[in-house]
N, C-alpha and C positions, 0 to 999 in steps of 0.2 A: 087157505091161501091168504085170506084177509088177516087172519091171526098172525100168520107168518110175517106179512108186511107190517102189521102193527108192531110186531116185535122188532122187525128190522129198522123201523123208523127211529125208535129210541136208540137202537143200537147204532144206526147210521148217524144219529145226532150225537150219540155218545162218542163214536169214533172220532169225528172231526173235533168234537169238544175236547176229548182227551188229547188228541193231536195238537189242538190249539193250546191247551193247558201246557202240554209238554214244550211246544215251541215257545210259548210266552215265557215259560219258566226258564228255558234255556236263554231266551233273549234278555230276560231280566237279569239272570245271572251274569251273562256276558257284559251287559252294560254296567252292572255293579263292579265287575272286575276292571272294566275300563276306567270307571270313576276312581276306584281304589288305586289303580296303577298311576292315573293322572296325579292324584294327591301325592303318592309316593315320589313321582318324578319331580313335581314342583317343590315338595319339601326338600328332597335330596339336592335339587339344583340351588334352592335358596341357601341351604346350609353350606354347600360347596362354595357358592359365590361369596358368602360372608366370610368363610375361612380364608379364601384366596385374597379377599380385600384386607383381612387382618394381617396376612403374611406381607402384602405389599406395604401396608402402613408401618408394620414393625420394621421391615427392611429399610424403608425410607427414614424412619426416625432413628434407627441404629446408625445409618450413614451420617445423618446430621449430628448425632452425638459424637461420632468419631471425628467428624470435621471440627466440632467445637473443642474436643480434647486437644487437637494438634494446633489450635490457634489460641488457646487460653494460656496465659503465662502463669497464672496462679495455680499451684499444685493442688490446693484444696478444691478449687472449682473443677480441675481436671478429674479429681477423685469423684466428685458429684456426677460429672458427665460419664465417668467410667461405670458408676452404679446404674445410671439411666441406660447406658450402652448395653450392659448385661441384662437389664430388665427387658428391653425390647428383643434381645437375642432369645431370651426364654419364651417371650410371647410368640415370636416367630416359630420356634421349635414346637410349642404347644399346638399352635394352629395347624402346622404341617402334620404333626402326629395325628390329630383328629381327622384331617383330610384323608390320610393314608388309611386309617381304620375304617373309613366309609366304603361303600360299594363303588369303587372306582373302576373305570374302564381301562382296557389295555393301553389306549392312547394316553389317558391321563397318567397311568403308571409310568409310561415312557417319558412324558414331560416332567413328572416329579423326579424321576431319576436323573434326567439332565439338569433339572433345577438343583438337585442335591449336589451334583458335581460342580455346578456354577457356584453354589453357596459355599461349598468346601474350599474352592479356590479363593473366593472372596474372604472367608473366615481366616485362612492362612495369612493372607495379606493384612487383614484387619488386626490379627494377633500380633504380627510384627510391628504394626503401627502403634498399637497399645503399649507394647514393650518399649518402643522408642519414646513415646509420649511420657510414660512413667519415668523413664530414664532421663527425661528433660532434653531429649534430642529431637526438638520440634521440627527443625528444618529438614532433617532426614525423614521424619515421619510425614511431613507435608509432601516431600518429593514422592515417597512411596505411595501416598494417598492419591496424588494426581496421576502417577504413572500406571498404577495397577488397580487400586480399589475402585475408582470411579467406573472404569471400563468393566471390571468384573461385576460390579453391582448392576450396571446397565444390562448385562447379560442375564442376571437373575430376574430383573424386571421383565425382560423379554419372555422368559419361560412362564412367569406369572401371568403376563398378558395372554399367552397362548392358552393357559388354563381357563381364563375368563372367556376367551373366544370359543373354547370347547363347550363351556356352559351355555353360551349363547346358541351355538348350533344344536346342543341337546334340547334346549327349550323349543327351538323351531321344529326339530324332529318330533318332539312330543306333541306339539300342536297339530302337526301333519298326521301323526298316527291317530290322535283322538278324532280328527275330522274323518279320516277313513273308516274308523270303527263306527262313528255315528252314522255314516252313509250305509254301512252294512246292516246295522240294526234297523234303520228306517226301511230299507228294502224288504227285510224280513217281515216287518209289521204290515207293509203294503200287500205282500203275498197272502198273509193270513187274512187280511181284510177282504181279499177276492173270493175266499171260500164261501163266505156268507156275509150278508149285510150285517146281521146281528153280531156275528163273530168279528166282522170288520170294524163295527162301531166300538165293540169292546176293546179290540186290540188297538184301535185308533186312540181311544182314550188313554190306554196304557202308554202307547207310543208318544202321545202328546205330553203326558206327564214326565216320562222319561227324557223326552226331547228337551223339555224345559230345564230339567235338571242338568243335562249335558251342556245346553247352551249357557246355563249359569256357570257351570264349571269352566267352559271355554272362555267365557267373559272374565271369570276370575283369573284364569291362566294368563289371558291377555293383559289384565290389569297388573299382575305380578311381573310380567315381562316389561310392561311400561315402567313400573316402579324400579326394576333392575336397571333399565336404561337411564332412568332419571338419577339413580344413585351413584353410577360409576363416575369416575373423575375425567373421563375422556368425552370429547364431543362426538356425537354420532349423527350422521345424515344418511338417509336412504333415499334412493331415486328409483324411477321406473326404468324400463329398457331404453328410453330415449334420453336419459340423463336429467329428467325433470324431477324436482324434489318432491318426495312423499312425506318425509318425517324429519324433524329436528328434535333432539333431546335438549333439556335446559342448558347444559354446558355449551352445546353448539349454538344455542340462541345467544348466550352471553358472549361467546367468542366472536360470533359473526355480526352481532347487533341486529339480527332479524328474528322476529318471532316465527313460530311454526305456521301460524295463520297467514302471515305476510309472504312467507317463502314458498308455501306449497304450490306446486305447479310450475315454478320458475326454473329456468335452466341453472344448473349448479354454479357456473361461473359468475352468474348475476349476484349470488349470495356468498359463495366461497371464493372470494377474489384473492388470488395469490400473487406474490412477487418473489423473485429469486433474490439471492444475496446481493446481486448487482442492481436490484430495483427494476428488473424487467419482468413483464407479465409472461407466464408460459403460454404456448400456442394452443394447448389443449388441457382439459381437466383430467385429473387422475381417474375419475369415475368413467369418463368416456374411453380412456385407454383400457381400463379394467373390463368394461363391457365389450369393447371391440376385440380385444385380444384374449378374453376369457382367462385372465390371470390376475394375481394379486400385485398391486403397484404400490411401492413405498417410496417415501422421500429419500433421496440420496445425498442431499446437501441442505444447508440452512434455507428454510422457507419462511416467508413472512406472510401472514394473512392480513389483508388490508381490510380492517373492520369498517363497518358502515359509517362510523363517525371519524374515519381516517386515522384511528389509533390502532397501530399494528402490534402483532404479537409474533414472536418466533415460535413455530410449531413443527411438530413431526406428524406425518399423516400416512395412513395406509388405506388403500381402496381395494375392494374385491368384489367379484360378481356374485349375484344371488341367482341360483338356478332352481328350477322346478324339478319335479320327480323325473322328468324326461331329460334332465341335464340341459334344458334350454335356459338361456340367460333371460331373466325377467326383470332385472334391475341390478342395483349395486348398493353396497354399503361403504361409507367413508368414515373412518375413525381417526380423530386427530386430538392432539393435546398441546396445551401451552407449555413450552419449555423456556420461556423468557427468563424465569428465575434460575433455571439450571444453567442456561448459557451465561447469565451474569455471574453465577457462582464459578463456572469454569474459567471465566475471564479473571475473576478475583483470585482463583487458585493459581492461574498462570502468573499473575502479578506477584503473588506471595512467593512463588517459586523462584522469582528472579530479583526480589527486593528484600532488603533487611526489614524485619517486622517492627523494630524499634524506631529507626531513624527515617525509614522511607526511601533511602537511596538504594541503589542496586547492590546485590550481594557479591560475594567472591566469585561464584561460578559464572554469573552473567558478566562480571568485570573481565574475567579471563577470556571469555568469548569475544568481547569487544577489543580486548588487547590483541587477540589473535588476528582480528580483522585489520587493526591498525598495523600490525607487523606485516601482513600480506600486502597492505597498501604501500608500505614503505619499500617493499621489494619490487612490487609491480609498477607503481606510479612514481617512485622516487620521492614520495612525500616525507616530511619530517614531523616527528611526534616526540613527545617527552612523557615519561612515566615518573610519577612521584609516589614515594612510599612515606606515609605520614604516621608517626607514632606519638600520641599525646603524652606529655610529661605531667607528673603529679596527679594523674587520674586516680591512681590507687589510693592516694591520700584522701580524696573526696569519698571514694567508695568505702574505705575502711572506717572513716570518721563519721560519715552521715548515712551510710547504708546504700543498698541497691537503688532505691527510688531516686535518691540524689544523683547517683552515678548515671542512671538512665536519663534523667532530665539534663544533666550536663552534656551527655553525648548528643542529645537532640538539639540543644542550643548550639553546640560546636558545629554540628552538621549544617544548621541554618547559616551560621557565620561563614563557613567555608563555601557553601553554595552562593552566598551573596558576593564573595570576593573571587569567584571563578566565573569563567564565561559560560554562556548557555551551551556552546558547542562542546564543552569539556565534560568529561564523565567522572563523577565522584562516586565512590563505592566504599562500603564498610567491609573490610577484609577479615575482621574478627576482633572481639574485645574493644580496645581503644586504638586499633590500627585501621588506617584508611588508605585507599588508593585514589590518585587523581591522574587521569589520562588527558593530557593537553594535546589536542590534535592540530595538524597543519601549522606548527609553530616551531621556530628555531629555538635553540637553547637560550639565547640571550633574552628573547621575549618571555620565554617560560620562566626564567630566573626572576624577571620583574614581577610576573603574576604570583609566583611562589613567595617572593620577598614580601609583597603586600599582604599575602595571606598569613605569613608568619607574624608580621607586625600586628595584624588584627587579632590573632590568637593571643599574642603577648599582652595586648592592651585589654583583653576581655577579662571581666570580673564576674565570677559566678557566685551568686548569693543563695544560701540555703538556711532558712530559719534565721538564727542570729549569727551565722558564720559567713565569711567571705573568703573565696579562694581565687588564686591566680593559677592559670595553667599555661603550659607552653607546648611546643611541638618540635620534634626532631624529624627532619625531612631528608630522605635520600632521593636523588634524582639520577635518572639514566636516560640517555638519548636512545630512541628507537631508530635504528638504521637497517639498511638491507642486510648487513652482516651481524646483526644483533643475536643470532642464535634462535633458540626457542623462547616461548613465553616463560618457561621455567627459569631459563637463564636470565631473562629480564627481571623477573620478580626477585630472584636470588640476588642479583646485582643491586637492585633498588633497596632490598632489605639490608644487605651489607653496608651500603652507603648510609642508610638510616642508622644503623648501629654505630657507625663511626661518628655520625653527628651527635648521637646521644653520648657516646664515650668521650667526645671532645668537650662536653660541658652542657649539652642539651640546648634547646631553643636556637637551633641553627640549621643551616642547609648544607648538605655535602653532596657534591656531584661525583658520580662514579667515573673513574678512569681506569683502564685496564692495568696501567703501571703504577697505581696508587700505592705508596708504601704503607699507609695506614690500613688500607684494605688488605694488603698482604699480611699485616700483623693480625688482622681479624680472621683471615682465613687460616692463619697459623694454628687455630684451634683444631683444624682437621689433622694436624700432626699427632694429636692425642690418639687418633683412631688406631693406628698400628701399635702404639705403645700399650694401649689398653688390651687389645687382642693378644699381644705378646705376653703381657702380664698374666692373662688368664691361662694361655697355653703353657707358658714356662713357669707357672707357679710363683710369680714375682709379687703377688699380694701378700700382706702380712696381717694377721688378726691381732687386734688389741682389745682390751676390755676396760670398763669403768664401772665401779660399784654403784649401786642405787641403794641408799640407806633409808631405813624407816625413821620418821621424825617423832613418833610417839613410842609408847611402850610396845616392843615387838610382840605380836600375837602368836608368832611361831618362830621356828629357827631357820626359816628359808632365807638364804643369801641370794641377792639379786645382782646381776651384772648385765650390762649392755655390751654386746660384741661390736667392735669398730673395725674399720678396714683402712690400711695404708698401702701405698705402692712403693716397693723397694727398687731404687735405681741401681745401675751397675756400680756407682761409686759408693753405695751403701746408704745414701741419704733416703730417708723416709718421706715420701710425698703425701701431704695431707689430702683427705678426700675432696675438699673444696677446690683443689687444683685440677682434678681430672673428672669428678662427678658431673659438673655442668656440661662438659663435652660429651660424656657418656650419655647423659640424658638427651642432649640435643640430637645426637646421632643414633639413639635407640640401642645403646649397648648395655644399659643397666641390667637387663635380664641375664646377660652373661656373667656380670659381676655378682648378681644376686645368687646365681647358681653356684659360683665358686665359693662364695661366703658360706652358703648353707652346707654344701658338701664338706668343706674344710672344717667348719665349726662342729658338725655332727661327728666327723672323724676324731676330732680333738676330744669331744665329750665322751666318745666311746672308750678312749684310753683313760681319760680323766676319771671316769667312774670307777675304774679298777684300782687306781693309786691314790685317790683323794681320801683324806680322813675327815673331810667336812661333812656336815649334815646336808640335807637336801638343798639344792640350788635351783634358781630359775634364771635362764639366759635369754636375754632379749636380742633378737635379730631384726635388723631393718630390711624392709622390702620396698621396692620402688613401685609407682603406679603402673609403669610399663609392663611389669611382670604379670599384673592382673590380666592383661590383654593377651598373654601368651597361653594358648590353649593347652600346652603340654607342661606348664609350670607346676600346677597343682599335682599332677601325676609324678613329676620329678621329686617334689618334697616327700610325697608318700613313699616313693621308692627308697629315698635316702633314709627315712626312718626304719624301713624294713631291712635295708642292708646293714646299717650300723647298729641296730637294736637299741638306739637311744629312745627313751620314753618321751612321747610327745608332751607329757606333763612338765617336762623340764624347759620347754621352749615357749617363749612369749614373742610373737611376731609383732613388730612395730610398723604401722603404716601411717603415712602422713594424711592429715585431714583433706588436703587438696586432692591427693591421689584417690582417696576413698570416694569423695563426692563426685569427681569427674568420671569415675567408673563405678557408680553406686551399685548397680545390679551385679556386676562381676564381683566386686568387693564383698557384697553381702553373701553370695553363694560360696565364695572362697573361704570366708571366715566361718560360715556355718559348718562346712565339711571338716575343717581342721579342728574346730572346737569340739565336734563330736568325737574326734580322735583323742582329745585331751589337751590340745594346745590352748594357750590364752593369747589375748590380743590387746595391744595398747594403741590408742589413737595419738600419733605423734604430732607435734607443732600445733596443738589444739588452740584455736583462737585466732590463727592467722588467716583462716578461710573467710568466705563471704557469708555463709549461712550456717555457722557452726552448730547452734542449738537446734535449728530446723532439721538438720540431717542426723544429729547425734542419736535421736530416738530410733532411727532406722538401722543403726550399726550395732551389732551385738558384741561390743568390746568389753574388756574387763578393767582397763586402766585408761586414764586421760593424762597425757603428758602436756602440761601447760607450756605454751610456746615460750622459749627462752628470751625472746625479745621483750616480753612483758616482765619476766622475772628479774633480769639483770638491772633494770632501771626502776624497780618498784619502790625503792627507798626514797627516790627523789621525784617520781612522777606519780601523782595521785590517780591519774587515769589508769596507768599500768597496774597500780596497786588494786584498784577497783576491779579491773579485768581479772586479775589473778583470784581475787576473793570470789567474784561471781562464778567463774569457771569451777572453782573448788566446791562451792555450794551446790551448783547444778549437778556436778559429778556425784557428790554424796547423795543428793536426792534421788538420783537414778541408780544408786547402789554401786557406784564405781569408785575404785581407788585412784587417787590423784598423785601425779609425779611432777615436781617442778625441776625444769632444766636450767642450766647455766647459773647454778648457785655458786658464787665466787667469793663470798665473805660471810663472816659469822653473823653480822647484823641481819643480812638477808635471810640467813638460815633460821635465826631466832624469830623473825617476823613470819616466816612460813610456818614455823612451829605453832606460833600464836594463832594463826589462821586455821590450824588443824589440817594442813596439807599432809597427806599420808607419807610421801617419800620425797627425797631430794637427790639431785644428781649434779655434780659440778666439781670444779677443782678444789673447793673448800673441803669436800668430804673425801675425794679420791682422785688422784691423778691417773689418766689413762696409762696402762702399761701393757707390754706384750702379753698375749694370752698364756703363752707357755710358762710365764713366770709364776703362775698359780700352782704349777706342778711341784710336788715335794721332791721329785727326782728329776734328773736331767735327762733329756732325750733329744738327740739331734734331729730325729725325724719330726718330733712334735715341735721343735723350735722352728723348723722349716715351715710348718703349717701355722705357727703362732702368729 
C-alpha cells in the first residue's frame, strides 16, 4: 500500500505537472498568437492609414494642379502643371491599388467601390477640364471646375475620410480584443496557481513575464494610436459622457489655442467655442447632441471656431458618440478641420467665374445677368437705363505690331480709363476681345450721352506707349435705351451691336444711338438678305467653281500641276458675285458649312469626270475649308463619303484652312487633319502670318504647305517690314520641312523677289487669272459647265 502511495505521489505530482505544462503551453501559445495578431493588426492599420493619407494628398494636389492649369495663361506653365497633374493621378492610383491588394474588410471594399465611382465621376469632369485648358478655353474650364469638379472631389474626400474612420474604429476594436484576451490569459494562470503553491508560483512567474510583454504591446499600440491621431490633418477632441474634455490632438490644440493639459476636464464649449455664419453662438455643443441623441452630428452650414486668441477659422466638424461593448455611451469624439483656405478658394473661384481674368471687370455672362435685372426693373418700376456697346478702334494694330503682351496692357489701361470716366453705379464689362459693355442705370438718354461723350473724348486723347512706339486708339460706341418694350436681352445686345457697327462704319471714334426706324441700321440689317440667297444658291446649284494655278518658282521637282478651286455665286442676270460679297454674311450667320459641302461635292464630281478626259499628268487641287466646318460633327464623315462615292483619290486634294480658324479650333483641326492625311490628303495653312501666335501654334499643326498671307506679299516691294515677314515665314517653313506659297503675286518684280527668297510657289494674277473650272476640260460638257 505504501509502495502504491509512493508510486501514486509522483504520478499525482506528474499528473498536475503535466496538466500544468499542457495548460501553460496552451496559454503561452494563445498569448503568442494574441501578440502576433496584434502586431499584424497594428502593421496592417498603419499601412492602410498611410495609403489612405497618400490618396488624400494625391487627390488634393491633383485638384490644385488642375486649378492652376485653368488659371495659368502661359501654355508652357499649363503643360508643366499637366505633368504634375498626371503624376499625382498615378500616385493616387498606385496607393489605391496597394490598398485594394491588402486584407481589406467588406466595409472597406464597399467604401473603396463608392470612392471609385466618385473618383470616376471626378476624373471625367477633370478630363474635360484638361481638354478645355489645353484648347485654351480657360473660362469654360473654370466654369466646369467650379460647377462639377470641386463638389465631385469633395465627395471623394468624404469616402477617404470614411476609410480613415474605419481604421480608427479598427484600432479601437483591436485594443478591446487584446484587453479581453489578456484577461482570459490572466484568469487561466490564476486557476493554475490555485492547484498548488509551487505550480502557482511557477505559473505566476510565467504570467508576470507574459503580462509584461502584453502590457508593453498594449502600450506600443496606444503609442501608435497616439501617433496616428497626431499625424492626421484634422483636429480631434474626445470627451467623457458628460461632455468634459479627455483628449486633444496637436491639430486641435493649434486650432483652439488650448493645450491638452489646459483643456482636460473642461466642458467642450469652454474650449471649442463656435459661432455660426451670422456671428451667433449655438445653444448646445455638437458633442452634447451626439451623446444625448446617440447619433453622428455634422455641421450643415459655415461655422467659425472662435480661437482662444480671438482669431477665427472657418471649419467643418463632425461629432459622434463613443460606446462600450454594451452599447452604452461613454463619451464622444469630435473631428474638425480648417477650411478657411478652401472657402477663400471657393470665393476666388466665384469671382473668377464672374469676372474677366485680364482686366478685372465682370465678364459677359455676369453682364447679361445684370442687364436682365435692369430690363426687369424697367418693366416693373418704369426706371430708365441705357446700354452701351463699345468696340475699340486700332486695337489690332497694337496687337499685331507689338504682340499679345502689349495688347493685354492696352486693354488694362483702357479699362482703367473707362472706369475712371463712368459712375460707380454703372456696370462695365468685357464682352470679348476688344469689345466692352457699359450699363448706365437710372439715367435718361441725354445724361447717358454726356457720360459716353466724355468717355469717348478720354479714349481719343489717350496715348498708349510701348517700348519706343506710341499709339492712339479710339472707340465706336452703340447706344440703346432700355425700356419696358425693349424685348429680350438678346434684342438689346443685338441692337447695341448693330448701332456700334454703324458708328464704326461711319468713320469710327463716334457714338450712334439705336432707333427702330434708323435707315443706316436698316442697311446694316440688309446683310441678312444674303441668307435666303445663299441657301437658294446651295439648293438650286447657283454657285460656280473657278480655279487659279499655283506655279513653282524653282526648277520643278515633278510634273504635278497645282490649282486652287475658287467659288462664285451666279445671279439670275448672269453676273458672277465674288466671294467677298457673300462669304462675310455666310460666316456671320454660320452658313459656311453648307457652302463648303457644295464646293467639295461639286469639285470631286468634276474631278471624277476630269480624270477620264484629261491628258495632263498628275494634278493637285486645293479646296478651302472654313473654321465653322471643323465644329460640324458630320463634316469629316461627309468628306470621306464623297471620296468613296466619286472614287477620286485623296492624294489629289489639298485642303486649305486659315490660320485663325485652325488656332481657334486647334483640337478639332488637329484631329481633322490627322484623319484625312492618313487617307492621303495634304493640307495648307492659309493666310499664314495674319494670326496672333503663328509660330507658336505651327508646330502643333501637321500641315504640308504654308500660304504666306497676301497682305504681306502685295506690298513687300515697298514695305521692309512686310518683306521681312515674308522672308521669316519662308525660312521657318523650310526649317520645319514645309513648302511655302506666296499669295497675291501681282507683278513680275514681286515674283522675282520671291524667287530670290527661294519661296517654293506663287499664286496671283501675274502667273494665272482665275477661270471657270470647266475651261480646263479638253471637251465641252454642259453638265460639267453647270458645275464649273
